[in-house]
Structure formats: C-alpha cells, structure tokens
C-alpha positions as a Markdown table, in Angstrom:
| # | Residue | x | y | z |
|---|---|---|---|---|
| 1 | Phe | 49.7 | 53.9 | 10.5 |
| 2 | Thr | 48.7 | 57.4 | 11.2 |
| 3 | Glu | 50.5 | 59.9 | 8.9 |
| 4 | Pro | 52.7 | 62.3 | 10.9 |
| 5 | Arg | 52.7 | 66.0 | 10.6 |
| 6 | Glu | 55.5 | 67.4 | 8.5 |
| 7 | Asn | 58.9 | 67.8 | 10.2 |
| 8 | Ser | 57.4 | 66.8 | 13.5 |
| 9 | Gly | 60.0 | 64.2 | 14.4 |
| 10 | Leu | 58.8 | 62.5 | 17.5 |
| 11 | His | 57.3 | 65.5 | 19.2 |
| 12 | Tyr | 53.8 | 64.1 | 18.7 |
| 13 | Gly | 54.9 | 60.5 | 19.6 |
| 14 | Thr | 55.7 | 57.7 | 17.3 |
| 15 | Asn | 56.6 | 58.7 | 13.8 |
| 16 | Ser | 54.9 | 56.2 | 11.4 |
| 17 | Val | 57.3 | 56.9 | 8.5 |
| 18 | Tyr | 60.2 | 55.2 | 10.4 |
| 19 | Leu | 57.9 | 52.7 | 12.1 |
| 20 | Arg | 57.0 | 51.3 | 8.7 |
| 21 | Lys | 60.7 | 50.7 | 8.0 |
| 22 | Val | 61.1 | 49.0 | 11.4 |
| 23 | Val | 58.1 | 46.8 | 10.8 |
| 24 | Ser | 59.5 | 45.8 | 7.3 |
| 25 | Tyr | 62.8 | 44.9 | 8.8 |
| 26 | Trp | 61.1 | 43.0 | 11.6 |
| 27 | Lys | 59.0 | 41.0 | 9.1 |
| 28 | Asn | 61.6 | 40.3 | 6.5 |
| 29 | Gln | 65.1 | 40.4 | 8.0 |
| 30 | Phe | 65.0 | 40.1 | 11.8 |
| 31 | Asn | 66.0 | 36.5 | 12.7 |
| 32 | Trp | 64.4 | 35.6 | 16.1 |
| 33 | Lys | 66.0 | 32.2 | 16.1 |
| 34 | Lys | 69.4 | 33.7 | 15.8 |
| 35 | Gln | 68.7 | 36.2 | 18.6 |
| 36 | Ala | 67.4 | 33.4 | 20.8 |
| 37 | Glu | 70.8 | 31.8 | 20.4 |
| 38 | Val | 72.4 | 35.1 | 21.5 |
| 39 | Leu | 70.1 | 35.1 | 24.6 |
| 40 | Asn | 71.2 | 31.6 | 25.4 |
| 41 | Thr | 74.9 | 32.7 | 25.4 |
| 42 | Tyr | 74.7 | 33.1 | 29.1 |
| 43 | Pro | 73.3 | 30.5 | 31.6 |
| 44 | Gln | 69.7 | 31.2 | 32.7 |
| 45 | Phe | 67.8 | 29.7 | 35.6 |
| 46 | Lys | 64.5 | 29.8 | 37.4 |
| 47 | Thr | 63.9 | 29.3 | 41.1 |
| 48 | Lys | 60.8 | 29.7 | 43.2 |
| 49 | Ile | 61.1 | 32.3 | 46.0 |
| 50 | Gln | 58.2 | 33.4 | 48.2 |
| 51 | Gly | 55.9 | 31.5 | 45.8 |
| 52 | Ile | 57.1 | 33.3 | 42.7 |
| 53 | Asp | 59.2 | 31.8 | 39.9 |
| 54 | Ile | 62.3 | 34.1 | 39.5 |
| 55 | His | 64.2 | 34.1 | 36.2 |
| 56 | Phe | 67.9 | 35.1 | 36.5 |
| 57 | Val | 71.0 | 35.2 | 34.4 |
| 58 | His | 74.1 | 33.9 | 36.3 |
| 59 | Val | 77.5 | 34.3 | 34.7 |
| 60 | Lys | 80.8 | 33.2 | 36.2 |
| 61 | Ser | 84.2 | 34.4 | 35.1 |
| 62 | Pro | 85.6 | 32.2 | 32.3 |
| 63 | Arg | 89.2 | 33.1 | 33.3 |
| 64 | Leu | 89.7 | 33.4 | 37.0 |
| 65 | Pro | 93.3 | 33.4 | 38.2 |
| 66 | Lys | 94.0 | 30.9 | 41.0 |
| 67 | Ser | 95.0 | 33.7 | 43.4 |
| 68 | Gln | 91.7 | 35.5 | 42.8 |
| 69 | Ser | 88.1 | 35.0 | 43.8 |
| 70 | Ala | 85.3 | 36.6 | 41.8 |
| 71 | Lys | 83.1 | 39.2 | 43.5 |
| 72 | Pro | 79.4 | 38.5 | 43.3 |
| 73 | Leu | 77.6 | 41.4 | 41.7 |
| 74 | Leu | 73.8 | 41.7 | 41.7 |
| 75 | Met | 72.6 | 43.8 | 38.7 |
| 76 | Val | 69.0 | 45.1 | 38.5 |
| 77 | Arg | 67.1 | 47.0 | 35.8 |
| 78 | Ser | 63.5 | 47.4 | 34.8 |
| 79 | Trp | 61.0 | 48.8 | 32.4 |
| 80 | Pro | 61.3 | 49.2 | 29.4 |
| 81 | Gly | 64.5 | 47.3 | 29.4 |
| 82 | Ser | 65.0 | 43.5 | 30.0 |
| 83 | Phe | 67.7 | 41.1 | 31.1 |
| 84 | Tyr | 69.1 | 41.4 | 27.5 |
| 85 | Gly | 70.1 | 45.0 | 28.3 |
| 86 | Phe | 73.1 | 43.7 | 30.3 |
| 87 | Tyr | 74.5 | 41.3 | 27.7 |
| 88 | Lys | 77.0 | 43.8 | 26.4 |
| 89 | Ile | 78.4 | 44.7 | 29.8 |
| 90 | Ile | 78.5 | 41.2 | 31.3 |
| 91 | Pro | 81.8 | 40.1 | 29.5 |
| 92 | Leu | 83.5 | 43.4 | 30.5 |
| 93 | Leu | 82.8 | 42.5 | 34.2 |
| 94 | Thr | 83.3 | 38.8 | 34.2 |
| 95 | Asp | 86.4 | 38.8 | 31.9 |
| 96 | Pro | 87.7 | 42.4 | 31.9 |
| 97 | Ala | 91.3 | 41.5 | 30.8 |
| 98 | Ser | 90.1 | 40.1 | 27.5 |
| 99 | His | 88.4 | 43.5 | 26.8 |
| 100 | Gly | 91.3 | 45.7 | 27.7 |
| 101 | Leu | 90.2 | 46.5 | 31.2 |
| 102 | Ser | 91.9 | 46.0 | 34.6 |
| 103 | Asp | 91.4 | 42.5 | 36.0 |
| 104 | Glu | 92.3 | 43.4 | 39.6 |
| 105 | His | 88.7 | 42.8 | 40.3 |
| 106 | Ile | 86.6 | 40.2 | 38.5 |
| 107 | Phe | 82.9 | 39.7 | 39.0 |
| 108 | Glu | 80.4 | 36.9 | 39.0 |
| 109 | Val | 77.2 | 38.5 | 37.7 |
| 110 | Ile | 73.7 | 37.7 | 38.9 |
| 111 | His | 70.9 | 39.5 | 37.0 |
| 112 | Pro | 67.4 | 38.5 | 38.0 |
| 113 | Ser | 64.3 | 39.9 | 36.3 |
| 114 | Ile | 61.9 | 41.7 | 38.6 |
| 115 | Pro | 58.8 | 39.7 | 39.3 |
| 116 | Gly | 56.4 | 40.5 | 36.4 |
| 117 | Tyr | 59.2 | 41.4 | 34.0 |
| 118 | Gly | 60.5 | 39.1 | 31.3 |
| 119 | Phe | 60.4 | 35.5 | 32.3 |
| 120 | Ser | 60.0 | 36.1 | 36.0 |
| 121 | Glu | 56.5 | 35.2 | 37.2 |
| 122 | Ala | 54.2 | 38.1 | 38.0 |
| 123 | Pro | 53.3 | 38.6 | 41.7 |
| 124 | His | 50.0 | 37.2 | 42.9 |
| 125 | Arg | 49.1 | 39.8 | 45.4 |
| 126 | Lys | 48.7 | 43.5 | 45.6 |
| 127 | Asp | 51.2 | 45.9 | 47.1 |
| 128 | Phe | 54.3 | 44.1 | 45.6 |
| 129 | Asn | 56.7 | 47.0 | 45.5 |
| 130 | Ser | 60.4 | 47.7 | 45.4 |
| 131 | Val | 60.9 | 46.4 | 49.0 |
| 132 | Ser | 59.1 | 43.2 | 48.1 |
| 133 | Ala | 61.5 | 42.7 | 45.1 |
| 134 | Ala | 64.5 | 43.5 | 47.3 |
| 135 | Ser | 63.4 | 40.9 | 49.8 |
| 136 | Ile | 63.2 | 38.3 | 47.0 |
| 137 | Phe | 66.6 | 39.2 | 45.5 |
| 138 | Tyr | 68.2 | 39.1 | 48.9 |
| 139 | Glu | 66.9 | 35.5 | 49.3 |
| 140 | Leu | 68.2 | 34.7 | 45.9 |
| 141 | Met | 71.7 | 35.8 | 46.7 |
| 142 | Leu | 71.6 | 33.8 | 49.9 |
| 143 | Arg | 70.3 | 30.7 | 48.1 |
| 144 | Leu | 73.2 | 31.0 | 45.6 |
| 145 | Gly | 75.6 | 31.0 | 48.6 |
| 146 | Phe | 76.6 | 34.7 | 48.7 |
| 147 | Asn | 76.8 | 36.1 | 52.2 |
| 148 | Glu | 78.4 | 39.3 | 50.9 |
| 149 | Phe | 77.9 | 40.9 | 47.5 |
| 150 | Tyr | 77.9 | 44.2 | 45.6 |
| 151 | Ala | 74.8 | 45.5 | 43.9 |
| 152 | Gln | 74.3 | 47.7 | 40.8 |
| 153 | Gly | 71.1 | 49.4 | 39.7 |
| 154 | Gly | 69.5 | 51.8 | 37.3 |
| 155 | Asp | 65.8 | 52.7 | 36.7 |
| 156 | Trp | 63.7 | 50.8 | 39.3 |
| 157 | Gly | 67.0 | 49.0 | 40.1 |
| 158 | Trp | 68.3 | 51.9 | 42.0 |
| 159 | Leu | 65.3 | 51.8 | 44.4 |
| 160 | Ile | 65.3 | 48.0 | 44.7 |
| 161 | Cys | 69.1 | 48.0 | 45.5 |
| 162 | Thr | 68.8 | 50.8 | 48.0 |
| 163 | Asn | 66.0 | 48.9 | 49.7 |
| 164 | Leu | 68.2 | 45.8 | 49.6 |
| 165 | Asp | 70.8 | 47.7 | 51.6 |
| 166 | Gln | 68.2 | 48.7 | 54.1 |
| 167 | Ile | 67.2 | 45.0 | 54.5 |
| 168 | Ala | 70.7 | 43.5 | 54.6 |
| 169 | Pro | 73.3 | 46.2 | 55.3 |
| 170 | Asn | 75.8 | 43.6 | 56.6 |
| 171 | Gln | 75.7 | 41.6 | 53.5 |
| 172 | Met | 76.0 | 44.4 | 50.9 |
| 173 | Lys | 79.6 | 45.4 | 50.5 |
| 174 | Gly | 78.9 | 48.3 | 48.1 |
| 175 | Leu | 76.2 | 49.9 | 46.0 |
| 176 | His | 76.7 | 51.3 | 42.5 |
| 177 | Leu | 74.0 | 53.4 | 40.8 |
| 178 | Asn | 73.6 | 54.9 | 37.3 |
| 179 | Leu | 70.3 | 56.6 | 38.3 |
| 180 | Met | 69.2 | 58.0 | 41.5 |
| 181 | Glu | 66.2 | 60.2 | 42.3 |
| 182 | Leu | 65.6 | 62.2 | 45.5 |
| 183 | Leu | 61.9 | 61.6 | 46.1 |
| 184 | Thr | 61.6 | 64.5 | 48.5 |
| 185 | Cys | 63.5 | 67.8 | 48.6 |
| 186 | Ser | 63.8 | 70.4 | 51.3 |
| 187 | Pro | 64.9 | 74.1 | 50.8 |
| 188 | Ser | 68.4 | 73.1 | 52.1 |
| 189 | Cys | 68.7 | 70.8 | 49.1 |
| 190 | Trp | 68.5 | 73.8 | 46.7 |
| 191 | Ala | 71.0 | 75.7 | 48.7 |
| 192 | Ala | 73.4 | 72.8 | 48.6 |
| 193 | Ile | 73.5 | 72.8 | 44.7 |
| 194 | Phe | 75.3 | 76.1 | 44.7 |
| 195 | Gln | 78.0 | 74.7 | 47.0 |
| 196 | Gly | 78.5 | 71.8 | 44.6 |
| 197 | Ser | 80.3 | 71.5 | 41.2 |
| 198 | Leu | 79.8 | 73.7 | 38.2 |
| 199 | Val | 78.8 | 70.6 | 36.1 |
| 200 | Ser | 76.0 | 69.8 | 38.5 |
| 201 | Arg | 74.6 | 73.4 | 38.2 |
| 202 | Met | 74.9 | 73.3 | 34.4 |
| 203 | Arg | 72.9 | 70.0 | 34.3 |
| 204 | Met | 70.3 | 71.4 | 36.7 |
| 205 | Phe | 69.7 | 74.9 | 35.4 |
| 206 | Pro | 67.7 | 76.5 | 34.0 |
| 207 | Phe | 65.6 | 74.2 | 36.2 |
| 208 | Leu | 62.3 | 74.9 | 34.5 |
| 209 | Lys | 63.7 | 73.6 | 31.2 |
| 210 | Lys | 66.2 | 70.9 | 32.4 |
| 211 | Gly | 64.3 | 69.8 | 35.5 |
| 212 | Leu | 60.6 | 70.4 | 35.7 |
| 213 | Tyr | 59.8 | 70.6 | 32.0 |
| 214 | Arg | 61.8 | 67.5 | 31.1 |
| 215 | Val | 60.2 | 65.5 | 33.9 |
| 216 | Leu | 56.7 | 66.6 | 32.8 |
| 217 | Leu | 57.6 | 65.9 | 29.1 |
| 218 | Glu | 58.9 | 62.4 | 29.8 |
| 219 | Ser | 56.7 | 61.1 | 32.7 |
| 220 | Gly | 53.3 | 60.9 | 31.1 |
| 221 | Tyr | 53.8 | 57.1 | 30.7 |
| 222 | Ala | 54.4 | 56.8 | 34.5 |
| 223 | His | 51.1 | 58.6 | 35.3 |
| 224 | Ile | 49.2 | 56.2 | 33.0 |
| 225 | Gln | 51.0 | 53.0 | 34.3 |
| 226 | Ala | 50.7 | 54.1 | 37.9 |
| 227 | Thr | 46.9 | 54.6 | 37.7 |
| 228 | Lys | 45.2 | 52.3 | 35.1 |
| 229 | Pro | 47.8 | 49.9 | 33.7 |
| 230 | Asp | 45.3 | 47.2 | 32.7 |
| 231 | Thr | 43.2 | 49.6 | 30.8 |
| 232 | Val | 46.2 | 51.0 | 29.0 |
| 233 | Val | 47.5 | 47.7 | 27.8 |
| 234 | Lys | 44.2 | 46.0 | 27.0 |
| 235 | Phe | 42.1 | 48.7 | 25.5 |
| 236 | Ser | 44.0 | 51.8 | 24.6 |
| 237 | Ser | 45.5 | 52.6 | 21.3 |
| 238 | Phe | 49.1 | 53.7 | 20.6 |
| 239 | Ser | 50.0 | 54.2 | 17.0 |
| 240 | Ser | 46.6 | 52.7 | 16.1 |
| 241 | Cys | 47.7 | 49.4 | 17.8 |
| 242 | Gly | 46.8 | 48.1 | 21.2 |
| 243 | Leu | 49.9 | 47.1 | 23.2 |
| 244 | Asn | 48.6 | 43.7 | 24.2 |
| 245 | Gln | 47.2 | 42.9 | 20.8 |
| 246 | Ser | 49.9 | 43.9 | 18.5 |
| 247 | Pro | 53.7 | 43.7 | 18.6 |
| 248 | Val | 53.8 | 46.8 | 16.5 |
| 249 | Gly | 51.9 | 48.7 | 19.1 |
| 250 | Leu | 54.3 | 47.4 | 21.7 |
| 251 | Ala | 57.3 | 48.4 | 19.7 |
| 252 | Ala | 55.9 | 51.9 | 19.0 |
| 253 | Tyr | 55.4 | 52.5 | 22.7 |
| 254 | Ile | 58.7 | 51.2 | 23.9 |
| 255 | Phe | 60.9 | 51.9 | 20.9 |
| 256 | Phe | 60.1 | 55.5 | 20.1 |
| 257 | Met | 58.7 | 56.8 | 23.3 |
| 258 | Lys | 61.5 | 55.7 | 25.5 |
| 259 | Phe | 64.6 | 54.2 | 23.8 |
| 260 | Ser | 64.8 | 57.4 | 21.7 |
| 261 | Ser | 64.1 | 60.2 | 24.1 |
| 262 | Trp | 65.7 | 58.5 | 27.1 |
| 263 | Thr | 68.9 | 58.0 | 25.2 |
| 264 | Asp | 69.0 | 61.7 | 24.1 |
| 265 | Leu | 66.1 | 64.1 | 24.3 |
| 266 | Arg | 67.4 | 65.8 | 21.2 |
| 267 | Phe | 66.6 | 62.7 | 19.2 |
| 268 | Gln | 62.9 | 63.6 | 19.3 |
| 269 | Asn | 63.7 | 66.1 | 16.6 |
| 270 | Leu | 64.5 | 63.3 | 14.2 |
| 271 | Glu | 62.1 | 61.3 | 12.1 |
| 272 | Asp | 63.9 | 58.0 | 13.1 |
| 273 | Gly | 64.3 | 59.0 | 16.7 |
| 274 | Gly | 68.1 | 58.6 | 16.3 |
| 275 | Leu | 67.7 | 55.0 | 17.3 |
| 276 | Glu | 70.3 | 53.5 | 15.0 |
| 277 | Arg | 72.9 | 56.1 | 16.1 |
| 278 | Lys | 73.3 | 54.3 | 19.4 |
| 279 | Tyr | 71.8 | 50.9 | 18.9 |
| 280 | Asn | 71.1 | 48.3 | 16.2 |
| 281 | Leu | 67.6 | 47.1 | 15.3 |
| 282 | Asp | 68.4 | 43.5 | 16.2 |
| 283 | Asp | 69.2 | 44.5 | 19.8 |
| 284 | Leu | 66.1 | 46.7 | 20.1 |
| 285 | Leu | 63.8 | 44.2 | 18.6 |
| 286 | Thr | 65.2 | 41.4 | 20.8 |
| 287 | Asn | 64.2 | 43.6 | 23.8 |
| 288 | Ile | 60.7 | 44.0 | 22.3 |
| 289 | Met | 60.4 | 40.3 | 21.6 |
| 290 | Ile | 61.1 | 39.4 | 25.3 |
| 291 | Tyr | 58.1 | 41.5 | 26.3 |
| 292 | Trp | 56.0 | 40.1 | 23.5 |
| 293 | Val | 56.7 | 36.3 | 23.9 |
| 294 | Ser | 56.6 | 36.5 | 27.7 |
| 295 | Gly | 53.4 | 38.6 | 27.7 |
| 296 | Cys | 54.8 | 40.6 | 30.5 |
| 297 | Met | 53.6 | 44.1 | 29.4 |
| 298 | Val | 50.7 | 44.2 | 31.8 |
| 299 | Ser | 52.5 | 42.8 | 34.8 |
| 300 | Ser | 55.6 | 45.1 | 34.2 |
| 301 | Met | 53.3 | 48.1 | 34.3 |
| 302 | His | 51.8 | 46.9 | 37.6 |
| 303 | Phe | 55.1 | 47.7 | 39.4 |
| 304 | Tyr | 54.4 | 51.4 | 38.8 |
| 305 | Lys | 50.9 | 51.1 | 40.3 |
| 306 | Glu | 52.0 | 49.2 | 43.3 |
| 307 | His | 54.9 | 51.5 | 44.1 |
| 308 | Leu | 53.3 | 54.9 | 43.5 |
| 309 | Gln | 49.7 | 54.4 | 44.5 |
| 310 | Lys | 50.4 | 55.3 | 48.2 |
| 311 | Gly | 52.2 | 58.5 | 47.2 |
| 312 | Ile | 55.8 | 59.7 | 47.0 |
| 313 | Gly | 57.6 | 60.2 | 50.3 |
| 314 | Thr | 54.9 | 58.5 | 52.4 |
| 315 | Gln | 56.6 | 55.1 | 52.9 |
| 316 | Lys | 58.9 | 54.1 | 55.7 |
| 317 | Gln | 61.8 | 53.0 | 53.5 |
| 318 | Glu | 61.8 | 56.3 | 51.6 |
| 319 | Lys | 62.9 | 58.0 | 54.8 |
| 320 | Leu | 65.7 | 55.6 | 55.6 |
| 321 | Thr | 69.3 | 56.3 | 54.5 |
| 322 | Val | 71.8 | 54.1 | 52.7 |
| 323 | Gln | 75.0 | 53.7 | 54.7 |
| 324 | Val | 77.0 | 51.2 | 52.6 |
| 325 | Pro | 79.8 | 52.6 | 50.4 |
| 326 | Thr | 78.1 | 54.0 | 47.3 |
| 327 | Gly | 79.2 | 54.9 | 43.8 |
| 328 | Ile | 77.2 | 57.0 | 41.4 |
| 329 | Ala | 77.8 | 57.4 | 37.7 |
| 330 | Ser | 76.0 | 60.5 | 36.4 |
| 331 | Phe | 75.3 | 60.3 | 32.7 |
| 332 | Pro | 74.5 | 63.6 | 30.9 |
| 333 | Asn | 71.4 | 62.4 | 29.1 |
| 334 | Glu | 69.7 | 60.6 | 32.0 |
| 335 | Ile | 66.1 | 61.5 | 32.5 |
| 336 | Met | 66.9 | 63.4 | 35.7 |
| 337 | His | 70.2 | 64.7 | 37.2 |
| 338 | Thr | 70.6 | 64.3 | 41.0 |
| 339 | Pro | 73.5 | 66.4 | 42.3 |
| 340 | Gln | 75.9 | 64.8 | 44.7 |
| 341 | Ala | 74.7 | 67.2 | 47.4 |
| 342 | Trp | 71.2 | 65.8 | 47.0 |
| 343 | Ala | 72.4 | 62.2 | 46.7 |
| 344 | Gln | 74.2 | 62.5 | 50.0 |
| 345 | Lys | 70.9 | 63.1 | 51.7 |
| 346 | Lys | 70.0 | 59.5 | 50.9 |
| 347 | Cys | 73.4 | 57.8 | 50.6 |
| 348 | Thr | 75.6 | 58.9 | 53.5 |
| 349 | Asn | 78.8 | 57.2 | 52.3 |
| 350 | Ile | 79.4 | 58.2 | 48.7 |
| 351 | Val | 82.9 | 57.2 | 47.8 |
| 352 | Ser | 82.7 | 57.8 | 44.1 |
| 353 | Phe | 80.6 | 60.3 | 42.1 |
| 354 | His | 81.6 | 60.7 | 38.5 |
| 355 | Phe | 80.1 | 62.9 | 35.7 |
| 356 | Met | 80.2 | 60.6 | 32.6 |
| 357 | Pro | 81.1 | 62.1 | 29.3 |
| 358 | Arg | 78.2 | 60.7 | 27.3 |
| 359 | Gly | 75.3 | 58.4 | 27.6 |
| 360 | Gly | 71.7 | 58.3 | 28.8 |
| 361 | His | 69.2 | 56.0 | 30.5 |
| 362 | Phe | 70.2 | 52.6 | 28.9 |
| 363 | Thr | 73.9 | 52.8 | 29.7 |
| 364 | Ala | 74.6 | 49.1 | 29.9 |
| 365 | Leu | 73.4 | 48.7 | 26.3 |
| 366 | Glu | 74.5 | 52.1 | 25.0 |
| 367 | Glu | 77.8 | 52.7 | 26.8 |
| 368 | Pro | 78.8 | 49.4 | 28.4 |
| 369 | Glu | 82.5 | 50.2 | 28.6 |
| 370 | Leu | 81.9 | 53.5 | 30.4 |
| 371 | Leu | 79.6 | 51.9 | 32.9 |
| 372 | Ala | 81.9 | 48.9 | 33.4 |
| 373 | Lys | 84.9 | 51.1 | 34.1 |
| 374 | Asp | 83.0 | 53.1 | 36.6 |
| 375 | Ile | 81.9 | 50.0 | 38.4 |
| 376 | Leu | 85.5 | 48.6 | 38.5 |
| 377 | Gln | 87.0 | 51.8 | 39.8 |
| 378 | Phe | 84.2 | 52.0 | 42.5 |
| 379 | Val | 84.9 | 48.5 | 43.7 |
| 380 | Trp | 88.7 | 49.2 | 43.7 |
| 381 | Lys | 88.1 | 52.2 | 46.0 |
| 382 | Val | 85.9 | 50.1 | 48.4 |
| 383 | Glu | 88.3 | 47.2 | 48.5 |
| 384 | Lys | 91.2 | 49.5 | 49.0 |
| 385 | Glu | 89.6 | 51.1 | 52.1 |
C-alpha cells in the first residue's frame, strides 16, 4: 500500500487508508457464499449465439394479472458494472405494485452480459464492437420468442441499444436511456443549447469546467483501455497491485477510480471516496467478485479497443439516426450531460426527457426507484400514443 499525501482524498487515485479498511472487511467479514445466493435469486441462463456463449438474466413477473401481458424489456450495461447492478431495479419493474409503483405496465426483464463481460464468453475475433453486440442481443430476443420489445441502456448499453434500433427498428417499440453521448457536434449544436432549458445550460456551463475538464479528468482509463488493454491488465501496476494478478488491484481500479467519482465527482475530496454514502460494501465487492471469478477484466477492456480504434465519428452506424420513441433520464452527476437539443440530433422521436433530481452513472444500483419510475412513465407515454 502506497501511503497517500495528506488530505489528498482521491485526487491522486486510490487512497490506501480506506483501501486497507476495505481489504480487511473483504478478508474477514464479506461472505461470498451468501452473495452467491443473492446472485442466484434470479434465473440465469447461457445460450450460444454466433459461436459465443451468452450469459443472461431472465426474470418474469411473479404477479401478472390475467388481463395483462408483460412487456419484454432488454436491459444493457457495461464496464465497470455487471449484471448484478440491475438486481435492485428488477423487482420494481417485474412487480411494481409490491413496491408502491403503478402496475399499469409490468415488465419481463432480459439482461444479457456483453460478450467478454461477466459470464458471457469473450469474442474470438477482432472488430467485435457495439454493432456486433447489438446483433447478438437481437438474436437472443428472437430466440426467446419476442418479436417486439423495449430496450434500456446506460454506459455502452446506450450505444448497443441505439445500434439495435438501427438493426431492427420494426421490433423495438421504444428505447430508454440514462446516458447518451453525441459523438460529433456541429456549430449548430452549440447554438441549440441556448434555445433549450435553463437546467441544461446550468449543467453544461462553464463548459471548460463541467464539460471538457471533467471529460479529460475522468477519461484517462478509456485512453488506456482503447489502446493497450492487455498490457494494462497483465503488466501495469495500480495501487501497487496488477489488475490480473490481485483482486485488491482490481478493486482499487474499479472501486475508487470509477464507483466513487462517477457517482459524484465531489466524492474525490473524501478519503473513503464517499462509497458507503450511496452503496454498501457487500454490493460493491460482489461486483468486483464477478470480474475476479470470471476473469473477464482483459476481455471487458477489449470492447473499448474494438470500438474506438477506428476513431470517433468514422463508422457508418454513428451517422444513422434513431427513430423509435425514445426516453432519456438525465441524471445530474452523470459523467457527461447531453442536452435535449443535442440528443434530438441522434434520436429524432424523443417523447420523454427528464432532469432527475439526484444520481450519477450507476443509477440502477444507486437510485433504482428513480430510474424505474422514469422507465414506467416513458412506456406509459409510448403505449398511450
């Protein structure tokens, strides 16, 4: 453990003072067997699609009225989360009435892990990108018997789900996103901001601080993973521990560098990264354990390399629009804010765009009720029309 500088919080990276406490809890109190039972709460399956074993969670409603049919909902997330990140929101969507939510619409949730993540097999070939993943997930939904479905995505999930709409626009009834990035921006985009809401302008400006600086501050990992992922995992040292050789190194990289600052950038001022203000250690360590026991750290990083190696804005699908009804939940502490005026450049049929009162990047784990309510109201609008 490298001793941190005084009062440095997480500004230099992982703070070893709190990391020692986490490691002690992990060794002496964390019960992996108990958490494995939690993981097995929901049915999990594997199926081979395009030569790759795909792991997915498939949860049906436990209380479906006879007059109602469940709406299939494909949910997609990615690094550094895992399928466990949806476990708190699944019951709110499959059994909303039992959790104080409207049951006018009830969902059947299908959550596959991206190839190379968790217990999904890693791709065997180069150039496996978001379009490749979308193609596999589309085939999965058809294999499960769903000719129409909704999709929800965050992180890489937003891109995979928008690609899925481009592949199968007639099958996707609606798309809900809690993260969206406009990969290219023209001068007209900047002018459009000033015609939008005050909240959008407040989240965007001053742009050098809230936009450019924050992206630079939080995107170093992406540059590394998109260029030399194998070298990073196998040979580099984070917190004096290699990611592929030590679970502590893995925890330091994911725990502090992402779950802290991507939940709230202000948490980097705190020695403990504010982690236990929003999460509990069992949930965070369960996520780490999925990466560790599956050995997927290398293959999960490859997704960055495959997607970004050809450059941003150079691929055909990036120039295509999304035309299905779209809902966007804009959380204040997300890595990047995309104003509605920008989002409309990509998604031409936005029926719902809401500024959420709190929450960051890991909303399904951090604020499951807020996200569930926004999904429910979005589907209500789509079905009403």
